[in-house]
N, C-alpha and C positions, 0 to 999 in steps of 0.2 A: 222680651223676647227670650227662649232660650235656643242656644248654638248647639246642636250636637256635631261633637266632633267624630268624626268616621276615620277609624284608622285602614290603613289599607292591610289586606289582606292578601296574604300566600297562596295559592290554589296546592292541594295538594300534588296535583300534576308535576306541577313547575318544582317544586321543592322534589319530585322524584327526579327529575330530570339535571338539580343542580347533583342532588347527591352522587345521580352517574355519571355526571361531568368528574367531581371529583375523585371521585373511585380510578376514571379511568386516567386520568391525572396523576394521579398516587400509582397507578398499575405502572403507568410508562417511565415513571420517575425508579420505580424498583428496577422493571427489565436495563434500563441504561444506568445505574450506581451500582445492580446488585454485582456484575461478575467483576467490577473494582472492589468493592466491600472486601466481598469474596476472598477473592487475589491476594489485598494487602492486609486481610488480617488474618491468611493463612500463614502466606509467606512472608512475611512481618512481623506480624503482631507475634503468631504461635511460634513463629520459629526465633524470635526473641526470649520468651519465656521460655522455650525448650535449650538454650543454648546457657538460658539463669540455672536452671537447673544441672545441667552439664556440667557446669563450675564447680557444684559439688559433690561429684562424681570421679571414677578413675574411670575415665573413657579414654580409652588407650585403643587405638583400630577400629574404633565401633562406635556410633551416634547412638544406641540406646541405652535406657539409664540400669542402674540395679546392685551397681559397685557403692555405695555409700561413704564418702571418707570429711564429709563435713571441710572445714575452710583449710584442708590442709596444699589444697592448688593454688588457693590465696597465701598461704604461708609460704610456699614454694618457692612463688615469682617474689619476695618480698626478700626470699632470703637467697634469690640467685643473682650471684655478680653480671652475670648477663643481661639481665632486663637491667635493673637497675643502674646499668653501663648504656642501655636504650635511651630510661628515660634520661640522664645526662645527655646524650645525643640530644634529644629533642631538645632538649629544656635550650643548649647553645646554639640551636637552628632558631627556634625562636624568638633567641634574647636576638639576634642578625637579624631575621628577616621581620619582625615584627614591625621595626620603628622605620629601616627602609623603604619598607611596601610601600607605609604609611607617606614618610616624606616625598616618595619617588610620584603616589599617584596623584596624593595636592598638590607638587610641584606643575606635575601637567595638567593636572584638570586647572590652575589659576593660567600658567601658559597657554590654553589652547581654548579658553572663557575669553581671553583679553583679545585675540584677534577677529578682525573684521571681516577677514574674506577667506573659506575655507575650514569653517568651525567644523560642517557636517563630515569632510575630507577626512580631516586630523581624529576629527571620533572614531570614524568607522577602522582607520588602519590601526589605530591605537585598540581597538577592542576586538578586533578579530584576533587575537592570539590566545583570547579567555576560551573560544571557540575551537581550541585546536586541544584533540587526544590530548593528555597527559605521557602518554603510553608512546607514541609518533612526535611529540616534541621529545623526549629525554629518549628517544633512539636518534634523534638529528642531532641531538648535543654528543651524544655517544662517538657516533661512526664518523661525522664532519666537523663540527667543530673543537674540542676536543678528546681526540683519537687516541691521543701523544705521539703521532707519527709527524713526521718534518713535513706532511704537507697537509697537516691537520689547519683549518682557519686559525686556531689562538699561535696555535705554535709556526705559522706561516704571519701573523703581525707579529709575533715576541721578535722574530726573526730580524723582521725591518729595523728594530731597534737594537740588536744586535746581542738579542737570546738566545742558549741554547735550547734545541725544543725538550719541552717537560711534557712526562708520562703523568697529565693531570688528575688519573680518576687513581692510579694506584700510585702516588707518591704520598707519603703520607708523615715525612718531617722535610719542610716546609708542611701540614696538610692542605695543598694547594687544591685538592678534588671539592673543598667547601667555596668555591668560584663557582665551578661549574654548577653544584645544587641551589645557591644561589640565587647566579642568575639566570638559571634556567625556569627558577620560582619567580623570578623579578618577571620577565619576559611573557609567561603566564597567567600574571593576575594583575599585576598593574592598572591595566587597561578598565577591567571592571571596575575597581573601585574608583580609576578615574570619574570613568562615569556617574559612580555614585557621587562624589562630589561638586560634579560639573551640575546635576540634578540641583546637589544644596546651594551652589553661586546661584544657581538660575533662581532661587527663591530667595535672593537680597533684594531687599528693597533700592534700586536705586538712589533715590533721595537722602538715602545714608550717607553714599558716596557723594555726591552732591554736597549735601551738607559739610562732610568733609573737608570738600576743595574751596569752600568756602571760609573755613576756619584757616586753611593755607596747611594742611596737612599733607605730607609724602606719600609715596604708594606704601611704602616700608611701614609708616604708620598704621596707613590705611589698612592694609594687610593683620597689621597685626593690634588692632583695635577695633576694628566694623569686619574684617571679613572674618576671623578668628571666630571671633563671640558667636557669631551668627552659626557658624559651620560645627558650635559644638554639639548639636546630636546629631548631626553625620559623621564628624568626627569621631565619635562614642561607639556607632553603631561599627564603622568600620576599621577600628580598633579592634573587639569583641570578634568582629567574622576574622580578621586577618590570624586574631591568636586562634582558635576554632580550628581554621586549616593549616596553623603549623602542626596542631598538634595531631589531627589526623596526614603528615606526610605518608605518603607509601610510594607511589609510581614513579616520582621521580629517583628518590634511592633502590628502589629496587631493581627498575630500568637501567638505570646507573652504570650500579654493580655488579647487578647481575651477569653469572659465568657461565649460560648456556647448561648444563646438566648439572654443577655444583651450585647451582644457585646461587646465595649473598653470602656461600662458604666464605668467600674469599675476601668479601664486602670491608674496606676498612672502618666502616659506620652501619650501626643497623638503629632505624630510632625504632619504637614499641611496634609500630602493627609491623615493621618486617619481621621483628622477630617473633611476633604470634604467629603471623603467614608460617613462618620457619616448624614452630612448633605443634601448629595444627596442623597442615597438609603435609610439612615436611616430616615431624617424625610421628605423626596421625596423633598426636596426644589432643584430643577436642576436649577433654576437660580443662588443662593446663592453659587451653589458647582461649577456651571463654571465659576462665577467671580473669584473664589478660584484658581480655573487651573490656568485660566489665570494669578491670582497676583503673583503666585508663580512663572510659566515661567518667567514673567520679573523681578524677583529676580533674578532666577537662570543666567539670559543672562547676568544681570548687576552685579552681582556678579564674574562670567566666564570672561567676561570682561576687570572687575577691578583686578583680578586675573593675567591673561595674561597680561596686559601691564603693572602688576606689576616684575612679573618673563621675562617680554620680549621676551612673544608667537612670533613666526612668523621674531623676529628679525635673522640680516644672523650674526655668530659666528664671 
């Protein structure tokens, strides 16, 4: 007995209908994503490419190409004392802000994660500052908290302890303006990184802590030998994010130290982005501004890769 196997055949009409549906789906996808892709390519990637070309041109007061000068803009920046000083400024800022933000966000995450009631409330309270505009927060710090007047919040609090009013943002010896800059950055960012640590804490198996309790470990020992090792990947990611954000600091410096029409001319410190802003939009030297942007990008990438290699980013546990 011979069994005849019949394979199902698809009619020509069915194939045409399926092909028609596929083209309709492709057309709908193109209509929905086309404007985004065109806008992203035109206003981001084309702009980046044009800026890269400008960095090799003497583009003073113009965005057009034409006067090719090679690496002269890069050489000028590397030899400019003001640019090197801005790099030193951002390095000092990074050295302070990265560990302080890391420890504060981790500590808040552990505290919020350990409470039994009101956890959602505290998560929301600490996360709200992350949604506040840097410009708005900087103006509040400048006009209300550290305005240098006797009625300013910082001076009122200091007066309770017998301290004299201090012009916080203009005093350079000692450089107390760092208090305003660091506290502003902490208020804006700690809540966001706290949420990341909370997500990492929730991924830790409770059985690990239960086993530790059976072995008689203290809370500090559990934190050191269980929590920290289990948060390794989260910690590395948070460190990288804080480092990159520190090198991209602009809004708080510009709005805290900016003085109306004179801009940041009297600012006690300038990070690289403020220096480049003044060069490109103040002096209208777009070639130097573009070259500085790519120099800063290279610096951020190199430091991020070095930090990732040092802390073992991407390695398996």
